[in-house]
Every structure is written in C-alpha cells, then in structure tokens.
Backbone as a ProteinNet text record, in pm:
[ID]
protein_1_A
[PRIMARY]
MTKILIVDDEPMILEVLEAYFDKEGWDIYFASNGIEALKKSREVNPDIMLLDLMLPDISGEEVCRLIRKDSDIPIIMLTAKSTEDDVINGIVIGADDYVKKPFSPREVVIRAKALLRRIKKNVDENPMTFNNKELVINPIKKEILMGGKSLSLTPNEYKLLYIMACHPGRVYSRTDLLEKIQEDGAYFEGYERSIDTHIKNIRKKLEVDSRNPNYILTVFGMGYKFGGKQDETDSTV
[TERTIARY]
784.1	816.9	757.9	662.6	553	654.5	607.1	720.2	634.7	700.8	606.4	634.5	667.9	732.4	675.6	765.4	716	752.4	673.2	678.7	689.7	806	789.3	984.3	853.4	1014.5	1084.8	1088.9	1081	1188.1	1340.2	1465	1354.4	1381.3	1329.6	1209.1	1080.6	1021.4	1035.5	1106.1	1153.5	1242.7	1338.7	1419.3	1284.3	1236.7	1146.2	1089.8	1005.1	891.8	996.8	1103.1	1200.4	1178.4	1251.7	1316.2	1201.2	1088.3	914.9	876.9	934.5	852.3	959.7	1091.1	1195.7	1212.7	1125.5	1112.8	1007.2	858.5	799.1	887.3	969.5	1042.8	980.2	920	894.2	1042.9	1028.9	1110.3	1085.1	1194.5	1123.2	1203.9	1122	1113.5	1158.5	1195.7	1190.4	1149.9	1067.5	1064	1055.5	1099.5	1179.1	1059.4	967.8	891.2	809.7	776.2	590.8	661.5	750.8	798.9	874	909.4	1009.1	868.6	809.5	713.6	642.4	570	543.8	662.9	761.7	881.4	869.7	908.5	939.1	803.7	703.1	576.9	578.2	623.7	560.9	715.6	831.4	915.7	968.3	865.4	867.1	727.6	604.7	466	486	479.4	455.4	336.6	323.9	188.6	139.8	195.9	136.9	208.1	126.9	244.7	184.7	239	221.4	262.3	186	178.8	165.8	268.4	291.8	190.5	128.7	47.9	97.9	213.7	270.9	427.2	407.9	565.8	622.2	719.4	821.7	829.8	757.8	725.2	637.8	505.8	371.8	289.6	183	153.6	62.1	62.6	46.1	-96.2	-166.3	-366.8	-290.1	-225.3	-181.2	-122.5	-27.1	71.3	-94.8	-136.2	-258.1	-388.1	-389	-472.4	-408.2	-236.2	-235.2	-221.8	-183.8	-144.1	-298.6	-397.5	-534.7	-627.9	-478.1	-545.2	-528.8	-464.3	-355.4	-362.3	-384.4	-344.9	-406.6	-515.9	-556.7	-452.7	-324.5	-235.7	-316.8	-299.4	-360	-235.4	-359.1	-224	-289.3	-208	-247.9	-159	-282.1	-248	-183.1	-20.3	40.4	-7.1	-44.3	-96.2	-121.4	-92.1	-91.3	-214	-293.5	-446.7	-516.1	-618.9	-633.3	-837.7	-914	-1020.1	-1103.4	-1202.5	-1289	-1303.1	-1327.4	-1317.3	-1213.3	-1093.8	-906	-949	-1013.9	-1021	-1136.6	-1247.1	-1304.9	-1223.8	-1201	-1118.8	-1020.1	-960.1	-858.4	-934.7	-1021.4	-1132.1	-1130.5	-1194.5	-1297.1	-1160.8	-1048.8	-908	-859.8	-896.5	-850.5	-807.6	-812.8	-688.4	-789	-710.2	-739.2	-769.6	-697.3	-637.4	-562.8	-619.3	-551	-472.8	-402.4	-332.6	-263.7	-303.6	-276.8	-151.3	-93.6	80.7	70.1	116.7	221.8	127.6	194.2	150.9	254.6	151.9	256	291.1	419.9	443	389.9	376.4	306.3	192.7	157.8	-27.5	-41.3	62.8	92.7	117.5	254.3	258.1	106.4	15.6	-128.2	-224.9	-200.8	-291.2	-234.9	-166.2	-125.3	-111.9	-92.9	-119.2	-281.9	-345.2	-487.6	-557.1	-503.6	-590.6	-538.2	-344.1	-396.9	-476.2	-484.5	-561.6	-675.5	-749.5	-889.8	-849	-751.4	-781	-710.8	-696.6	-647.1	-690.8	-796.1	-945.7	-1037.1	-1036.9	-1151.9	-1265.9	-1339.1	-1480.5	-1537.5	-1504.7	-1620.7	-1519.1	-1506.4	-1396.7	-1478.6	-1632.7	-1715.7	-1719.8	-1719.5	-1784.6	-1930.8	-1983.9	-2106.5	-2148.2	-2290.9	-2328.7	-2460.4	-2474.1	-2685.7	-2693.5	-2871.3	-2832.7	-2829.5	-2842.4	-2801.1	-2654.8	-2609.6	-2452.5	-2417.3	-2497.2	-2455	-2306.3	-2373.9	-2223.8	-2189.8	-2075.8	-1967	-1880.3	-1899.9	-1812.1	-1718.2	-1584.4	-1519.2	-1407.9	-1478.8	-1349.3	-1187	-1163.8	-1063.8	-980.5	-994.3	-949.2	-945.9	-1062.8	-1090.2	-1084.4	-1201.4	-1252.1	-1364.5	-1433.9	-1570.8	-1585	-1679	-1698.1	-1859.4	-1823.5	-2002.5	-2012.9	-2076.6	-2093.6	-2004.5	-1878.3	-1796.4	-1663.1	-1656.7	-1543.1	-1536.2	-1358.8	-1289.1	-1311.2	-1357	-1354.3	-1261.6	-1267.2	-1106.2	-1218.3	-1183	-1244.1	-1149.9	-1125.8	-1028.7	-1070.1	-998.3	-977.7	-1123.2	-1159.1	-1265	-1402.5	-1407.9	-1506.8	-1508.2	-1445.4	-1457.4	-1543.9	-1433	-1528.6	-1666.8	-1707.1	-1844	-1957	-1925.3	-1991.3	-1976.5	-1867.8	-1909.3	-1928.2	-1959.8	-2084.2	-2129.1	-2232.6	-2411.2	-2421.6	-2346.3	-2402.6	-2412	-2328.1	-2355.3	-2512.4	-2571.7	-2671.9	-2743.1	-2824.3	-2918.1	-3005.3	-3083.6	-3165.7	-3145.4	-3046.5	-3039.3	-2952	-3023.1	-3028.9	-2908.8	-2806.5	-2693.2	-2672.3	-2716.6	-2687.2	-2571	-2520.5	-2347.5	-2304.2	-2330	-2217.1	-2200.3	-2383.3	-2286.5	-2168.2	-2204.1	-2090.7	-1952.3	-1963.5	-1779.6	-1771.6	-1837	-1806.1	-1783.7	-1793.5	-1762.6	-1602.8	-1548.8	-1410.8	-1376.3	-1374.7	-1349.9	-1270	-1382.8	-1327.1	-1202.4	-1098.1	-977	-890.6	-905.4	-868.9	-859.9	-772.4	-742.6	-698	-779.8	-705.6	-752.5	-913.6	-913.4	-1001.2	-961.7	-1071.2	-1174.9	-1309.6	-1368.6	-1507.4	-1491.2	-1641	-1774.3	-1887	-2019	-2006.5	-2020.5	-1946.1	-1878.6	-1811.7	-1689.4	-1804.3	-1867.7	-1882	-2070.9	-2153.6	-2116.8	-2067.3	-1997.1	-1834.9	-1831	-1797.2	-1761	-1878.8	-2021.7	-2132.1	-2100.5	-2108.5	-2065.9	-2054	-1895.1	-1784.2	-1826.8	-1907	-1949.5	-2004.5	-2127.4	-2210.9	-2162.8	-2042.2	-2081.4	-1941.4	-1892.1	-1849.7	-1904.6	-2036.4	-2094.5	-2233.8	-2283.7	-2464.4	-2453.8	-2541	-2565	-2564	-2656	-2717.2	-2651.8	-2590.8	-2565.4	-2668.6	-2801.6	-2938.1	-2995.2	-3011.2	-3119.5	-3062.4	-2980.1	-2918.5	-2992.3	-2989.4	-3050.4	-2961.3	-2875.4	-2800.1	-2736.2	-2705	-2659.6	-2776.9	-2863.1	-3006	-2938.9	-3067.3	-3019.3	-3179.4	-3178.4	-3349.4	-3316.9	-3400	-3378.9	-3458.9	-3344.5	-3321.1	-3297.4	-3286.9	-3222.8	-2969.2	-3022.3	-2884.3	-2891.3	-2768.1	-2821.8	-2847.4	-2885.8	-2851.2	-2854.9	-2818.6	-2759.3	-2937.6	-2908.1	-3047.2	-3017.7	-2921.4	-2910.5	-2978.3	-3015.1	-3100.1	-2950.4	-2941.1	-2856.7	-2889.1	-2835.8	-2842.3	-2849.1	-2924	-2970.7	-2857.6	-2743.3	-2613.8	-2498.5	-2411.3	-2298.8	-2186.5	-2136	-2041.9	-1918.5	-1801.1	-1660.1	-1598.1	-1546.1	-1476.2	-1416.4
-2724.9	-2570.1	-2544.4	-2432.9	-2385.6	-2374.4	-2419.6	-2389.6	-2299.6	-2196	-2131	-2125.8	-2096.4	-2094.5	-1952.9	-1829.1	-1712.4	-1653.2	-1688.3	-1675.8	-1543.9	-1451.9	-1321.6	-1297.8	-1199.1	-1209.1	-1074	-1009.7	-879.5	-887.8	-908.8	-968	-898.8	-735.5	-647.8	-708.8	-760.8	-821.3	-926.2	-1013.7	-1139.5	-1139.8	-1038.8	-979.6	-970.6	-878.4	-784.4	-910.4	-996.8	-1089.4	-1249.9	-1226.7	-1327.9	-1310.5	-1141.1	-1075.3	-1095.3	-1056.8	-1087.4	-1221	-1304.6	-1437.3	-1500.5	-1451.9	-1530.5	-1515.6	-1429	-1368.4	-1469.7	-1467.6	-1545.9	-1729.1	-1725.2	-1853.1	-2039.9	-1900.5	-2060.7	-2092.9	-2202.7	-2185.7	-2118.8	-2059.1	-1987.8	-2034.8	-2029.1	-2123.2	-2019.1	-1980.4	-1896.8	-1967.6	-1885.2	-1915.5	-1818.4	-1748.7	-1631.5	-1636.8	-1781.5	-1741.6	-1858.5	-1838.4	-2018.6	-2139.6	-2148.6	-2300.7	-2335	-2256.4	-2266.6	-2312	-2225.4	-2183.5	-2410.3	-2409.5	-2556.3	-2637.9	-2640.6	-2716.5	-2760.4	-2617.5	-2649.2	-2641.7	-2597.5	-2683.1	-2803.3	-2900.1	-3025.9	-3129.5	-3038.1	-3058.5	-3010.8	-2940.6	-2924.7	-2901.1	-2909.1	-2895.7	-2862.2	-2724.1	-2574.6	-2605.1	-2541.3	-2508	-2441.1	-2275.7	-2225.1	-2156.3	-2100.7	-2013.1	-1880.8	-1777.4	-1701.3	-1558.9	-1625.4	-1608.2	-1493	-1396.4	-1298.6	-1368.3	-1261.1	-1268.6	-1266.9	-1144.8	-1103.9	-1147.1	-1322.6	-1357.5	-1382.1	-1392.5	-1414.9	-1470.5	-1569.5	-1705.4	-1730.9	-1798.8	-1798.3	-1718.8	-1684	-1635.3	-1691.6	-1657.9	-1638.3	-1711.3	-1656.9	-1747	-1839.6	-1924.6	-2012.9	-2116.3	-2083.4	-2140.8	-2198.5	-2130.7	-2117.4	-2213.3	-2240	-2323.4	-2529.2	-2465	-2633.8	-2702.6	-2539.7	-2628.3	-2663	-2631.2	-2665.5	-2834.9	-2808.9	-2992.9	-3087.4	-3082.3	-3173.2	-3167.7	-3064.4	-3020.3	-2863.5	-2896.2	-2770	-2642.2	-2687.1	-2524.5	-2444.5	-2320.9	-2222.9	-2184	-2024.5	-1970.9	-1819.6	-1732.6	-1578.9	-1538.4	-1496.8	-1400.2	-1250.2	-1219.3	-1114.1	-1027.8	-909	-867.7	-685.4	-656.1	-470.5	-476.2	-568.9	-602.6	-527.7	-488.8	-420.8	-420	-436.2	-383.1	-545.9	-541.9	-618.5	-765.4	-740.9	-869.6	-947.2	-872.8	-917.9	-1012.6	-944.4	-1028.7	-1117.5	-1141.3	-1244.2	-1358.6	-1340.7	-1416.6	-1495.5	-1430.1	-1490.8	-1631	-1584.9	-1670.3	-1744.8	-1686.3	-1838.5	-1990.2	-1886.1	-2020.2	-2081.8	-2059.4	-2108.4	-2079.7	-1940	-1821.4	-1849.3	-1824.8	-1848.4	-1724	-1561.4	-1490.4	-1377.6	-1252.4	-1160	-989.9	-1033.9	-847.9	-772.5	-659.9	-624.1	-477.6	-476.3	-405	-272.9	-184.3	-267.1	-281.5	-317.1	-367.4	-378.8	-385.2	-431.6	-544.9	-594	-720.5	-787	-666	-682.8	-780.1	-694.5	-732.1	-893.4	-889.6	-1040.6	-1174.8	-1152.3	-1201.9	-1280.4	-1132.4	-1160.5	-1259.6	-1175.4	-1270.8	-1455.3	-1500	-1603.9	-1688.7	-1631.9	-1642.3	-1700.9	-1612.7	-1624.4	-1769.1	-1718	-1822.4	-1998.7	-1973	-2090.9	-2189.5	-2051.9	-2079.9	-2166.2	-2103	-2124	-2259.2	-2281.6	-2439.6	-2525.2	-2501.8	-2589.7	-2607.7	-2511.5	-2519.2	-2621.7	-2743.8	-2801.1	-2776.2	-2770.8	-2730.8	-2942.5	-2998.9	-3097	-3225.3	-3315	-3439.7	-3561.5	-3501.2	-3670.3	-3606.9	-3752.4	-3702.9	-3678.3	-3640.9	-3588.6	-3638.2	-3730.8	-3799.4	-3710.8	-3741.5	-3723.5	-3801.6	-3782.4	-3817.1	-3995.1	-4094.9	-4232.2	-4188.4	-4185.8	-4197.5	-4114.1	-4067.1	-4058.5	-3912	-3808.8	-3714.7	-3754.8	-3770	-3781.7	-3618.4	-3580.2	-3493	-3504.7	-3505	-3514.7	-3447.7	-3380.7	-3273.5	-3270	-3415.8	-3420.2	-3458.2	-3497.1	-3527	-3419.2	-3322.6	-3228.9	-3310.6	-3376.7	-3450.3	-3469.2	-3497.5	-3467.2	-3629.2	-3649.1	-3821.3	-3745.6	-3792.2	-3816.7	-3878.2	-4004.1	-4146.4	-4231.9	-4188.2	-4261.7	-4272.3	-4140.4	-4093.8	-3940.3	-3913	-3830.6	-3667.5	-3592.7	-3454.8	-3322.8	-3312	-3221.1	-3045	-3001.9	-2842	-2788.1	-2659.2	-2561.6	-2524.9	-2460.6	-2440.8	-2364.7	-2227	-2183.9	-2221.5	-2289.7	-2371.5	-2514.5	-2602.3	-2688.9	-2586.6	-2469.7	-2441.5	-2377.6	-2292.5	-2278.8	-2411.1	-2560.8	-2613.5	-2660.2	-2691.9	-2723.2	-2656.2	-2457.5	-2388.2	-2449.3	-2437.7	-2458.9	-2588.9	-2734.6	-2864.6	-2850	-2788.3	-2754	-2789.3	-2665	-2582.2	-2615.6	-2774.4	-2793.1	-2747.5	-2646.1	-2555.2	-2396.9	-2360.5	-2210.6	-2158.1	-2033.2	-1968.3	-1867.4	-1855.9	-1782.1	-1650.8	-1538.2	-1405.2	-1452	-1342.6	-1352.5	-1347.1	-1190.8	-1157.4	-1228.1	-1317.7	-1397.2	-1470.9	-1524.8	-1668.7	-1591.8	-1501.6	-1393.7	-1370.9	-1313	-1287.4	-1501	-1540.9	-1709.8	-1703.3	-1712.6	-1740.5	-1688.1	-1544.2	-1416.3	-1429	-1476.3	-1439.9	-1401.1	-1492.4	-1469.5	-1345.2	-1302.6	-1252.1	-1043.1	-1028.1	-942.4	-839.2	-663.9	-649	-688	-761.9	-893.7	-789	-775.9	-653.5	-820.1	-823.2	-972.9	-896.8	-956.5	-890	-1050.3	-951	-1037.8	-1162.4	-1091.9	-1145.8	-1273	-1283.7	-1391.9	-1498.7	-1530.7	-1614.9	-1719.8	-1589.5	-1686.9	-1800.1	-1727.1	-1773.8	-1910.9	-1859.1	-2049.7	-2111.2	-2111.6	-2211	-2200.7	-2158.3	-2214.7	-2356.5	-2294.6	-2398.8	-2522.2	-2531.8	-2605.6	-2689.4	-2671.9	-2701.9	-2816.4	-2782.3	-2803.2	-2953.2	-2938.1	-3091	-3154.4	-3118.2	-3159.9	-3239.9	-3154.5	-3204.6	-3298.1	-3371.7	-3442.6	-3366.4	-3248.2	-3129.9	-3014.6	-2953	-2819.6	-2684	-2731.5	-2617.3	-2694.1	-2761.3	-2814.5	-2958.8	-2823	-2888.5	-2947.7	-3037.3	-3098.1	-3016.5	-2991.9	-2940.8	-2831.3	-2764.2	-2587	-2585.5	-2476.8	-2407.1	-2251.2	-2173.5	-2033.8	-2009.2	-1932.3	-1886.8	-1728.6	-1716.1	-1582.9	-1429.5	-1410.9	-1242.8	-1265.3	-1335.2	-1363.8	-1462.8	-1570.7	-1628.6	-1765.9	-1826.7	-1955.1	-2071.6	-2186.3	-2342.8	-2456.7	-2529.1	-2642.7	-2743.4	-2804.8	-2964	-3061	-3045.1	-3225.6	-3256.3	-3364.6	-3414.2	-3516	-3467.6	-3494.4	-3642.8	-3783	-3892.2	-3882.5	-3924.5	-3967.4	-4048.3	-4138.2	-4193.6	-4151.8	-4084.2	-4100.2	-4165.7	-4241.3	-4384.8	-4310.4	-4319.3	-4285.2	-4324.6	-4238.2	-4286.8	-4274.5
3240.3	3137.7	3040.8	3034.8	2913.4	2848.9	2662.9	2610.3	2469.4	2399.1	2349.6	2223.8	2123.4	2036.1	1957.9	1877	1829.2	1704.3	1640.1	1495.5	1434	1403.5	1331.1	1269.7	1146.6	1092.6	1149.2	1207.2	1337.7	1383.7	1400.2	1532.7	1597.2	1624.3	1762.9	1808.4	1718.6	1802.1	1890.9	1795.2	1895	2040	1953.5	2130.2	2217.7	2214.6	2311.6	2409.3	2278	2314.5	2425.3	2332.1	2494.3	2549	2600.9	2695.6	2812.2	2740.5	2881.7	2911.4	2766.4	2822.8	2912.4	2888.1	2952.9	3108	3149.2	3259.6	3369.6	3300	3316.8	3330.2	3333.6	3287.3	3195.6	3120.2	2970.2	2898.3	2818.2	2713.7	2580.9	2534.3	2391.4	2276.1	2189.4	2062	1992.3	1840.2	1721.6	1608.2	1458	1324.3	1281.6	1196.8	1118.9	976.5	933.9	842.8	884.4	734.9	817.5	792	700.2	678.4	805.1	814.3	976.8	1118.2	1095.4	1170.5	1232.6	1041.4	1046.3	1074.8	1040.4	1090.3	1270.8	1311	1466.6	1589.5	1515	1594.3	1560.9	1450.2	1495.5	1580.1	1590.6	1662.2	1789.5	1824.7	1970.1	2031.4	1957.3	2056.2	2131	2101.3	2203.6	2265.6	2364.4	2471.1	2375.5	2300.2	2258.1	2170.8	2074	1950.6	1936.9	1917	1849.9	1734.9	1636.5	1471	1405.1	1320.8	1294.8	1138.4	1129.6	951	875.9	826.2	704.6	793.7	671.5	690.3	558	493.5	421.8	296	357.3	230.4	261.5	398.2	343.3	445.5	447.8	508.8	639.3	765.9	879	858	740.4	791.9	706	618	591.5	633.4	764.7	880.1	954	1002.2	1098.6	1026.7	916.6	814.4	840.1	855.2	795.6	969	1001.6	1170.1	1134.4	1198.4	1255.4	1197	1085.6	1027.8	1093.3	1184.3	1298.3	1470.1	1489	1647.9	1680.6	1741.6	1828	1938.6	1902.1	1995.8	1953.6	2108.3	2077.8	2054.3	1937.6	1850.8	1924.6	1905.4	1915.5	1798.4	1744	1624.1	1613.7	1552.4	1627.2	1450.6	1411.6	1315.5	1336.1	1196.2	1235.7	1126.7	1096.7	1042.2	1151.3	1061.5	1262	1251.4	1128.9	1071.5	1133.4	1135.3	1227.8	1110.1	999.7	923.3	907.9	924.4	988	1061.9	1153.6	1343.7	1320.5	1268.8	1186.2	1104.6	1043.6	960.8	1047.2	1094.4	1194.5	1300.7	1322.6	1398.5	1325.1	1211	1102.2	1136.4	1090	1046.7	1164.3	1292.7	1381.2	1526.3	1485.6	1610.1	1728.7	1779.9	1959.8	1991.2	1945.1	2012.7	1914.1	1968.3	1787.1	1901.3	1903.8	1891.9	1771.7	1851.3	1684.9	1761.2	1648.9	1631.1	1650.5	1692.3	1753.2	1952.8	2020.6	2121.9	2266.4	2330.5	2502.1	2489.7	2526.5	2541.5	2701.2	2742.7	2902.9	2892.9	2740.4	2707.6	2645.3	2579.6	2477.1	2576.5	2670.2	2827.8	2882.8	2871	2997.2	2928.6	2815.7	2706	2686.6	2680.1	2651.6	2770.2	2938.2	3005.4	2974.7	3035.8	3038.4	2956.5	2762	2710.3	2784.2	2828.7	2912.1	3004.9	3071.9	3231.8	3193	3050.9	3004.6	2973.9	2859.4	2798.8	2919.8	3021.1	3126.3	3276.6	3213.2	3375.6	3330.3	3462.6	3460.1	3538.4	3521.6	3558.3	3652	3552.8	3609.9	3564.1	3673	3602	3564.9	3559	3477.1	3320.4	3249.1	3072.7	3111.2	3010.9	3026.1	2876.5	2865.1	2743	2767.2	2596.3	2527.9	2462	2405.6	2346.6	2348.7	2459.4	2429.4	2383.3	2477.8	2457.2	2302.5	2210.2	2042.8	2036.5	2210.6	2208.1	2364.2	2335.7	2481.6	2495.8	2593.1	2639.4	2748.1	2734.8	2819.1	2860.1	2942.2	3084.1	3072.1	3112.3	3116.1	2995.5	2905	2811.4	2732.6	2707.8	2638.4	2531.4	2523.5	2384.1	2394.9	2285.6	2229.1	2113.1	2202.8	2055.5	2049.6	1891	1846.7	1785.2	1789.1	1714	1748.9	1802.2	1906.1	1842	1754.1	1653.3	1727.4	1704.7	1849.3	1695.8	1731.8	1703.7	1689.6	1652.1	1643.3	1649.7	1774.3	1787.4	1847.5	1772.6	1806.4	1966.2	2078.8	2268.1	2269	2141.4	2226.1	2176.6	2037.8	2010.9	2091.6	2199.4	2268.2	2428.2	2418	2569.8	2530.1	2389.4	2357.5	2395.3	2281.1	2327.2	2499.3	2564.9	2720.9	2769.4	2770.1	2835.1	2811	2690.9	2712.7	2703.7	2651	2744.9	2908.4	2919.9	3071.4	3151.9	3094.9	3103.4	2998	2935.8	2833	2819.8	2741.8	2817.8	2798.1	2847.9	2876.1	2773.5	2745.1	2671.8	2628.2	2587.2	2580.5	2493.7	2491.8	2396.8	2372.2	2280.4	2227.1	2262.9	2334.5	2440.3	2616.1	2607.5	2745.7	2724.6	2570.6	2548.1	2511.8	2462.8	2459.1	2587.2	2688.1	2776.2	2876.2	2840.2	2857.4	2829.3	2732.4	2665.3	2687.4	2737.1	2745.3	2917.8	2959.4	3117.8	3189.7	3167.6	3184.3	3131.7	3004.1	2874.8	2933.7	3040.6	3010.3	2885.6	2835.8	2732.7	2564	2600.9	2540.7	2420.4	2305.6	2249.7	2146.9	2172.7	2129.2	2010.7	1942.6	1872	1888.7	1912.9	1889.7	1789.7	1653.1	1524.1	1559.6	1628.6	1631	1701.5	1807.4	1855.4	1778.2	1643.1	1577.9	1422.9	1405.8	1326.6	1380.7	1574.8	1667.3	1606	1617.2	1657.7	1506.5	1338.6	1208.7	1285.2	1252	1294.2	1367.5	1456.9	1568.3	1452.8	1477.6	1415.8	1282.8	1144.2	1081.1	1095.9	1228.4	1263	1404.6	1404.4	1545.5	1498.5	1419	1298.7	1211	1238.7	1084.8	944.7	992.3	878.4	982.5	929	956	989.2	883.5	880.1	952.7	976	1038.8	1240.2	1343.7	1379.4	1467.1	1635.7	1702.1	1849.1	1806.8	1908.3	1979	1857.6	1891.7	1813.8	1880.7	1859.4	1855.4	1723.8	1781.2	1850	1915.7	1993.7	1888.3	1843.9	1715.8	1804.8	1783	1848.9	2009.5	2047.5	2186	2165.4	2132.1	2100.2	2065.8	2116.4	2128.1	2242.6	2188.9	2325.7	2305	2403	2384	2417.6	2289.9	2250.8	2280.9	2265	2343	2493.2	2538.7	2634	2686.4	2787.6	2861.7	2922.3	2910.7	3026.4	3118	3223.9	3344.1	3428.4	3369.7	3430.9	3340.5	3337.2	3269.1	3304.3	3258.7	3214	3176.7	3253	3234.9	3096.2	3036.2	2913.9	2880.8
[MASK]
+++++++++++++++++++++++++++++++++++++++++++++++++++++++++++++++++++++++++++++++++++++++++++++++++++++++++++++++++++++++++++++++++++++++++++++++++++++++++++++++++++++++++++++++++++++++++++++++++++++++++++++++++++++++++++++++++++++++++++++

C-alpha cells in the first residue's frame, strides 16, 4: 500500500487531503511542523511527501534540504508562494513538484499518482555503461555509478540523465526535456528555467569539472545532449 506523509500546520488542509487520499486506499501519515516531519520521514519511510513551505518551527525549504541529504523520496511542495523564483528555488533544493495554494485536492492526488508512476516506470531492464564503464546507469535499481561510486540524484535529475543517456548525441531542447519529465503530470505548471537548474545540479554530481563537462553537453541556442560513449556490451551490475 502506498504511504504518504502530509506535512502542513493547517488542520483543515490535513483533513481534506486525508479524505481524498483515503479514497485512493493510501496509508496516510501527518506532521504539523518541520521537526515532526523529519522524524516521521525516518520512521515511516513514506513513498511520497506533501510538504508545506510555511511551517511554525523550521521552513519547508530547510526540511527539504535536510531530507535530500540522505533520501530521494519524491516531494511535492505545497505553498502560497507563487512567483517563478519561488518555483525555481523549490527545484534547486530538491522538490519534484510544486502546488500553489489554494489548490484542488483532486489535483494534488493526480500529481502525486503521476509522480509515482514516472519514478516507478522502468523502460529498460538492462544497465547501460559508458566510457569503458566509467558511468553505469541501472534502471531497475534506479542507481547511477560514476567511477564505481553511487551518485545521489533526485527523481527528476535521474530521469533527465536517463532520458538523454538512452539517445547519446541527440539534442534535446529545454521544452523537450520539460515535457519528458512531466509527461504524466496533468495540471503541472512547469518552467523551462527549471531544466537549467536540474542540468547544473547533475553536472555538479556527475562531472569531474562541471564547467568542462564530458557527459551533459550544452548545444548553444538549441539545448542539451548526452556526450558519453556507450560501451558495445553492457554487463549486469
């Protein structure tokens, strides 16, 4: 059964969301502040989290940063903040989706289900290796190995890398990539600038020198492409 942790300090919002997710048959857990959210996330190990940004103790942004240090749990932010910069900031710290208050509970359910579908969807069962096995992408484990070391990517960062790695050399515009990571997300309001943020974060984690990347290359005026050379024979990792 799918487990969801809802973090918000407004009892009415918790009550409404509980009713909608209960209809879906999900196990529902609650937290009304940041400290409780961090504790519950460790105890419950939820499949997905709804996280309000304006909490009474520590901010939702800080909660997200702390969770991202050791977990890639899908996080949908709930907030009254609505500017593009607010959305970009949420993405920078590791959020996977962003819902503006006031919102439709049905929309939140749709987004949560769509996000989980995207993450769980396995297109290819075999690991892909590049540059003499320097980089290994394992779709089943959702694992990225660089020089034998595991990289911690957010769900959207992983999906962007995987999409481009499946077609080395193919140029993707920002719009192309935005549509790919949101392909199941009805009602999702995205911004092309978010792709630049994801790419920057991937490079920091993946590249030896993020300013002179070998894998995620910029095609000026067009977008991005994957520059790794796929090994002729990929072995199971």
